[in-house]
Phi, psi and omega in degrees: 000320181296321179297318180295322179292318178297318180296324181296330180268327184284320183298312177297322178297318178298319179296319179297317180296315180298315180294320179293321180292321180299323179292323181282327186290334182246101182294156178290153176252132181297140177271169181303321180291328176294316180296314180297317180296318181289326176295319178295315180296319180293323178299313179296315182294320180293323179292321184266002187300327184298323184254013185238135174273347183274357184286155179291143181264122179295141177270168175303326178294322177300315180297318180295315179295322179295318179296319178295321179293321179294323183276351180083005181291326182219150176265136171286152180289116182229182180293343178278347180127251181040165181242154176224152177278358180238111183297342178282001175258010179301123176087005181298143178299136184298321178289320179296331180295343180278353182245118181300324179293323177296314179301315181297316180294321179296313179299319180297316179298315180297318179296315178296333180276358176095017180249000000 
């Protein structure tokens, strides 16, 4: 009888844990409107970066990826396809990928959007 009582309490708790974990285990994928909004925000931020202290600061990786995109050695991950070592750059505009400030602003926007 004790085993049956324990199972009655443990099984629902187990189901809650499994369902909660499944939601955490699979991250959201940005939608087209998320990508468009972050590209617009990054465009604005890169244009205004010179006079703003609030702009995102490009990392050495941003500079490296931008140089590779400018030279044609690597494609930034864009809506046309290409790969990036940073999943927060999914959908970045191909021209914007050539600018480290644009990349930093795009990553910041994606992070703020939960991606």
